[in-house]
C-alpha positions, 0 to 999 in steps of 0.5 A, a space after each residue: 499499500 501507498 505510504 502516503 495513504 498509510 500516512 493519512 489514514 493514521 493522522 485522520 483516526 488520530 483526529 477522530 480519537 481526539 474527538 471521542 476522548 474530549 467528548 467526555 470532557 465537554 459538559 457546558 457551553 464553557 467547555 464546548 466553546 472555551 475549553 473551561 479556560 484551561 489551555 496552557 502556554 503551548 497549546 494556546 501558542 500553537 492552536 491559536 496560530 494553526 487556526 490562523 493561518 489555515 491552508 493559505 499558509 501552505 497553498 495560497 502564500 506559497 502560491 503567490 511567492 511562486 508567482 512573483 517571487 521576492 517581487 509583488 507583495 508576498 514579502 510585504 504580506 509576511 511583514 504585515 502579518 508579523 507585526 500585526 500578530 506581534 502587537 495582537 499578542 503583546 497588547 491584546 491578549 492580557 487586557 481581553 483575558 482580564 476583561 472576559 473572565 474577571 470583569 464581565 464573564 463573557 465566552 463569545 466576542 459578542 457577548 463581550 461587546 454586550 457585557 462591556 457596554 451593558 447594551 440591554 437591547 442585544 442589538 451589539 450581540 446580534 449585529 456582531 453575531 450576524 457578521 461573524 456567521 457571514 464572514 466565516 462562511 467564506 473563511 470555511 469554504 476557502 478550507 474546504 477548497 484547499 482540501 479539495 485540491 490536496 486530495 485532487 493532486 495527492 489521490 487523484 480524487 474527484 473534487 467533490 469526493 475530496 470535499 466531502 471526506 475532508 468535510 466529514 473529518 472535520 465535522 467528526 471531531 468538531 461536533 464531538 469534543 468542542 473547543 477541547 478537541 479543536 485545541 489539541 488537534 490545532 496543537 498538533 497541526 500547528 507543530 506539523 506546519 511549523 516542521 513542513 515549512 522548516 524542512 521543505 525549503 532546506 532540503 530542496 535548496 540543498 538538492 539544488 546546490 545552495 541558495 546561490 544556485 537558486 538565486 541564479 536559477 531565479 535570474 535566469 527565468 526573470 531578474 525581476 523576480 529578485 526585485 522587491 521593487 518590480 511587479 511580476 506577472 504569472 501569465 498563462 494565456 500567453 505562455 509566458 509565466 513570469 513577465 515583468 508588468 512594472 514597478 510596485 505601486 503603493 496601493 499594492 504596498 499598503 494593501 500587502 502590509 495591511 494584512 497586519 490590521 486584521 489580527 485584531 478582530 479575528 474571532 477564532 484567534 481572540 477566543 484563544 486569548 480568552 481560553 488561556 488558563 492565566 494571564 501568567 502563561 501569556 508571555 511564554 505562549 507569546 514567545 512561541 506563537 511568534 517564533 515557531 507558529 508565526 516567523 518560521 511558518 511565514 518565511 518558509 512558506 515564502 521560501 517554498 514558493 520562490 525555490 519553487 520556481 528554480 526547482 520546477 524551472 521555466 520549461 515545467 511551470 505548474 498550472 496552478 501555482 497554489 500547488 507548489 507546496 504539494 508538488 515540491 513535497 512529493 518530489 523531494 522526500 520519499 513517500 513516508 516523509 512526504 505522507 507526514 509533510 502532506 498531512 500538515 496541508 491537511 492540518 493547516 486547512 482543518 485547524 482553521 475550518 475547526 475553529 471557525 465552525 466553533 465560533 460561528 456555532 457559538 454565535 449562533 447558539 449563544 447570541 440568537 437561540 439562547 438569548 431569543 429562542 431558549 432562554 432557560 435552555 440547560 447547558 446540555 441543550 446548548 451543547 447540542 444545539 452548538 453541535 447541530 449549528 456546526 453541522 449546518 454552518 459546515 453544510 453551507 460552506 460545503 455548498 459555497 466551496 464547489 466554486 472552484 474558480 476561487 482561490 484559497 488566497 481570494 477567499 481568505 483576504 476577503 474573510 480576513 478583511 471582513 473580520 478585521 475591519 468589522 471588529 479589529 477597531 471595535 476590539 482595540 477601542 473597547 479594550 484601550 479607550 475609556 470614552 468609547 461608547 456602545 453606539 459608536 461600536 454598533 456603528 463601527 461594526 456595521 460600517 467595517 463589515 459593509 465596507 469590506 462587502 461593497 468595496 468591490 463595487 468601486 473597482 479599486 485595487 486597494 484592499 478592502 480592509 484599508 477602508 474598512 478599518 479606517 472607517 470603522 475606527 473613525 466612527 468610534 471617534 467622532 460618536 463617542 466625542 459627540 455622544 453622552 459618555 459611558 456610565 460611571 459603572 462602565 468607566 470604573 470596570 475600565 480602570 479595574 481591568 486597566 490596572 490589573 
């Protein structure tokens, strides 16, 4: 039997076993949504970054680098993400953990907003939950598309069958074990991603004769591939696969760097901060996350795409740039090692989808079902309602994923912008500006979310998150300053959390 099949099979069985074990550990909504706030530093760090990166880290970003190497904006994306993540871990993690545990005992982002501003109307909770579900549909669909590409390329499966297998496995362990299962599987998956992106480019460079040979090969394909300031176009239609298309514009640079703004509004990352066992674990988790979960994987992904140009050469370019990691692994390593590293692709895909399903289901059940339909629902009923919501959300994303014309990075960038613009300013101002009002946050979430949804109709090349984040931030400042300030109770709570 093919070693790749055996490795994959063992990995999938391991995920289901984890789901079965953690099923017995899940007895309440706090357990199902936040794992009872018991995560240690290692699990928090790796699960946060694994849930962050998804299939775009091993498919989308290497694909961008393969299509443009060091030109265009792959390097700028990495810089923006690294800075954004570092700020998020350093400033947001501790304040959010303290606020949602000691101050107002919230287990979802929507509930945090409601409790933070004493919103008796539930408007903040409902509006934020609506945008969470909308954008997670696209995010989850991107993961399923990535999974379909993996099974198609590796095993020659039909795309529909590939989607079905991936969706079924993810549904299995997320349905059973909830946040605990998701966090522990993400820990394993995050480590596999780290290993894959550390080892693969190093071995490929050695086989090509060293980094100097790689640079020489890139220069022979197109000298612009070695320039950060030159834009390179991957053109299939005219059989010119790396064609210089001018200089990188300021709009392209700003758009790439702006990916870092998205970190402040990603619910599946923010919930990891809320779930860590203690704020004392955050410094260690931050160090692990930034080095092992961020810097190495990000720049490893760019190196995979860059080295892939030299490895496959201009005479044998890939039909789909997002296949470069999968193709390289199968050529560079023996089947047993390739099986382990290809499992890392599946890991990247699953680690984000499971977190997205969990946050989306909690938004539906905790913020709609429990608030408006079954106020007296038992903990057991809420857990089973959340499991049902997981199935419904995955089914809708499964349908969206059948549009194969969308690339993984396109779907991820849209959802990333949506969360960053809708929730990033709302989170930052809620945590760090005492004068912030409930009305300003409500308008900010709507303004940021709608800007991302509608920006494409303007025809602008500027990434949606830039105008969305700016408009949302401006909304908070203006409305907070012209409206009546928060109550004394809210301001006292803010001071209490700030001085913790």
